[in-house]
C-alpha positions in Angstrom: 20.7 -83.6 13.7 19.6 -83.5 10.0 19.5 -86.8 8.4 21.8 -87.4 5.5 19.2 -87.6 2.8 17.9 -84.2 3.8 21.3 -82.5 3.2 21.6 -80.7 -0.3 23.3 -83.2 -2.9 26.3 -80.8 -3.3 27.0 -81.0 0.4 27.2 -84.9 0.6 30.9 -84.7 0.6 31.1 -82.1 3.5 31.8 -83.2 6.9 29.6 -82.3 10.0 31.7 -79.4 11.0 31.8 -78.0 7.4 28.0 -78.6 7.2 27.4 -76.5 10.4 29.4 -73.7 9.2 27.5 -73.8 6.0 24.0 -73.6 7.7 25.4 -70.6 9.9 26.4 -68.7 6.9 23.3 -69.3 5.2 21.2 -68.3 7.9 23.3 -65.1 8.5 22.7 -64.0 5.0 19.0 -64.7 5.0 17.5 -62.8 7.9 14.1 -63.8 9.1 11.1 -62.2 7.2 9.9 -60.7 10.3 12.7 -58.3 10.6 12.4 -57.3 7.0 8.7 -56.5 7.5 9.5 -54.5 10.7 12.3 -52.6 9.0 10.1 -51.6 6.0 7.2 -50.6 8.3 9.5 -48.5 10.4 11.0 -46.8 7.2 7.3 -46.1 6.0 6.4 -44.5 9.5 9.6 -42.3 9.4 9.0 -41.3 6.0 5.3 -40.3 7.0 6.5 -38.2 10.0 8.9 -36.4 7.7 6.2 -35.4 5.4 3.9 -34.4 8.1 6.7 -32.2 9.6 7.3 -30.6 6.3 3.6 -29.7 5.8 3.3 -28.4 9.4 6.1 -26.2 9.0 4.8 -24.9 5.6 1.5 -24.3 6.9 2.7 -22.2 10.0 4.9 -20.2 7.6 1.9 -19.3 5.4 -0.1 -18.6 8.6 2.4 -15.9 10.0 3.6 -14.5 6.6 1.3 -12.3 4.5 2.3 -10.3 1.3 3.1 -6.8 1.4 0.0 -4.7 0.2 0.6 -3.2 -3.2 2.5 0.0 -3.6 4.6 1.2 -6.7 7.2 1.9 -3.9 7.7 -1.8 -3.2 10.3 -2.1 -5.9 12.5 0.6 -4.1 12.5 -1.2 -0.8 16.0 -2.1 0.4 16.9 -3.1 3.7 19.9 -2.2 6.0 20.9 -2.5 9.8 20.8 0.8 12.0 21.2 1.7 15.5 18.9 4.4 16.9 20.5 7.6 18.2 18.8 9.3 21.3 20.2 12.8 21.1 20.6 14.2 17.6 21.9 17.7 18.0 19.7 19.2 15.4 16.5 17.1 16.1 16.5 17.4 19.8 15.9 20.4 22.0 14.7 23.9 21.2 13.7 24.4 17.6 16.3 26.3 15.3 16.6 27.1 11.7 18.8 24.1 11.4 15.9 21.9 12.5 13.4 23.5 10.1 15.8 23.0 7.3 16.3 19.4 8.1 12.6 18.8 8.2 12.2 20.8 4.9 14.7 18.4 3.4 13.1 15.2 4.8 9.8 16.3 3.2 10.9 17.6 0.0 9.8 15.6 -3.0 7.4 13.4 -1.1 4.3 14.5 -3.2 4.8 12.1 -6.0 3.2 11.1 -9.6 1.5 7.8 -9.9 0.0 6.4 -13.1 -3.5 5.4 -13.7 -2.6 1.7 -13.8 -1.1 1.9 -10.5 -4.4 3.4 -9.0 -6.3 0.9 -10.8 -4.3 -1.9 -9.0 -5.3 -0.1 -5.8 -8.9 0.6 -6.7 -8.6 4.3 -5.7 -8.4 7.7 -7.6 -6.6 10.8 -6.7 -6.2 14.5 -8.0 -4.8 14.7 -11.5 -1.7 16.5 -12.4 -1.5 19.2 -15.2 1.3 17.4 -16.9 -0.1 14.0 -16.7 -0.4 11.3 -14.0 -2.0 11.8 -10.4 -0.6 13.1 -7.2 -0.1 10.7 -4.2 2.3 10.3 -1.5 3.7 7.5 0.9 2.4 6.8 4.4 6.2 7.7 5.7 5.7 11.2 4.2 2.6 11.6 6.4 4.4 10.2 9.5 7.3 12.6 9.0 4.7 15.5 8.6 3.2 14.4 11.9 6.5 14.5 13.7 6.8 18.1 12.4 3.4 19.1 13.5 3.8 17.9 17.0 7.1 19.5 17.5 5.6 22.8 16.4 2.9 22.4 18.8 5.2 21.6 21.4 7.1 24.9 20.9 3.8 26.7 20.3 5.4 30.2 21.4 8.2 29.9 18.9 6.2 28.9 15.9 3.0 30.6 16.5 3.7 33.8 18.4 0.7 35.7 17.2 -1.8 32.9 17.9 -3.8 33.3 21.2 -4.2 30.2 23.5 -7.8 29.1 23.3 -8.6 30.7 20.1 -10.1 28.8 17.1 -6.7 28.8 15.4 -5.0 27.3 18.6 -7.9 24.7 18.9 -7.1 23.5 15.3 -3.4 23.3 15.8 -4.2 21.2 19.0 -6.5 18.9 17.1 -4.0 18.5 14.5 -1.2 17.5 16.8 -3.5 15.2 18.7 -4.6 13.6 15.4 -1.0 13.0 14.4 0.0 11.5 17.9 -2.9 9.0 17.4 -1.8 8.3 13.7 1.9 7.8 14.8 0.7 5.4 17.6 -1.0 3.3 15.0 2.0 3.4 12.6 4.4 2.3 15.5 2.1 -0.6 16.5 1.7 -1.8 12.9 5.4 -1.8 12.0 6.3 -3.3 15.6 9.8 -2.7 16.2 11.1 -6.0 18.2 14.7 -4.9 18.8 15.6 -5.4 22.6 16.4 -2.6 25.0 18.1 -3.4 28.2 17.8 -1.6 31.6 20.5 0.3 33.8 20.5 2.0 37.1 21.4 5.7 36.7 21.5 8.9 38.8 18.2 10.8 38.6 17.4 14.4 39.0 17.4 14.2 42.7 20.7 12.3 42.8 19.1 8.9 43.6 19.5 6.1 41.3 16.7 5.4 38.9 15.9 2.7 36.5 16.4 3.7 32.9 16.5 2.0 29.6 19.5 1.9 26.9 18.7 2.7 23.3 17.4 -0.4 21.4 19.9 -2.6 19.7 20.5 -3.1 16.1 17.3 -2.7 13.9 16.5 -3.8 10.3 15.3 -0.6 8.6 14.3 0.3 5.2 17.0 2.4 3.5 15.6 5.9 3.6 18.2 7.3 1.1 17.2 4.7 -1.5 13.4 5.5 -0.9 13.9 9.2 -1.0 15.8 8.7 -4.3 12.7 6.9 -5.6 10.3 9.6 -4.4 12.4 12.3 -5.8 12.4 10.7 -9.3 8.6 10.9 -9.2 8.2 14.2 -7.3 5.7 16.8 -8.3 4.4 20.0 -6.7 1.2 21.3 -5.5 1.3 23.9 -8.2 0.7 21.1 -10.7 -2.6 20.0 -9.3 -5.7 20.2 -11.3 -8.4 22.0 -9.4 -11.7 20.3 -9.2 -13.9 22.8 -11.1 
């Protein structure tokens, strides 16, 4: 029990019960300093952990994301979602005039004009054009060209009826198709399609069930129509090439 003279002056008129209630309220309103220090330290630790996580996420993002190499075509890139089709009537099966026309339309306008400034950014040069600028092409045009050459070699008799198997011309065509296969392999591995395909049991040629895979799911693709429009706006012709004299 506190002595009477130790109580605050203003409280001298309070009874013992009133004084105890006052002390309890005062103690409640003024928590011990130990808890204040612990609370402060805890907040500092949580803040430090938050900063660490932010920097860690930023570092991981920088580590896995690299900028696109420069190309004047980057400005025309637009993405869309598409699903692959396995049996397009024109593209699959024996070659036909319709297939040849479709391939011609895909490759038409893919020889494009670039400026000196654009070549300087790449640190490259190219064949000049008679009406200004320089000739160039996008990687996708070479890929499509390779698809065409492989198809032509697969159906050798249709496209090259006068070429003898084993002749010098035949070996050239074979080497060209082989080069294209290897180039497409690198392109496929570079662009790395990560869409998921699933498996299914289906009847095989002998009637027994065999495991097959379904077409891949939805894919994020560059819009071909918009990129083709960009190429055609810059298109030129081999007749405009300046020969190196």
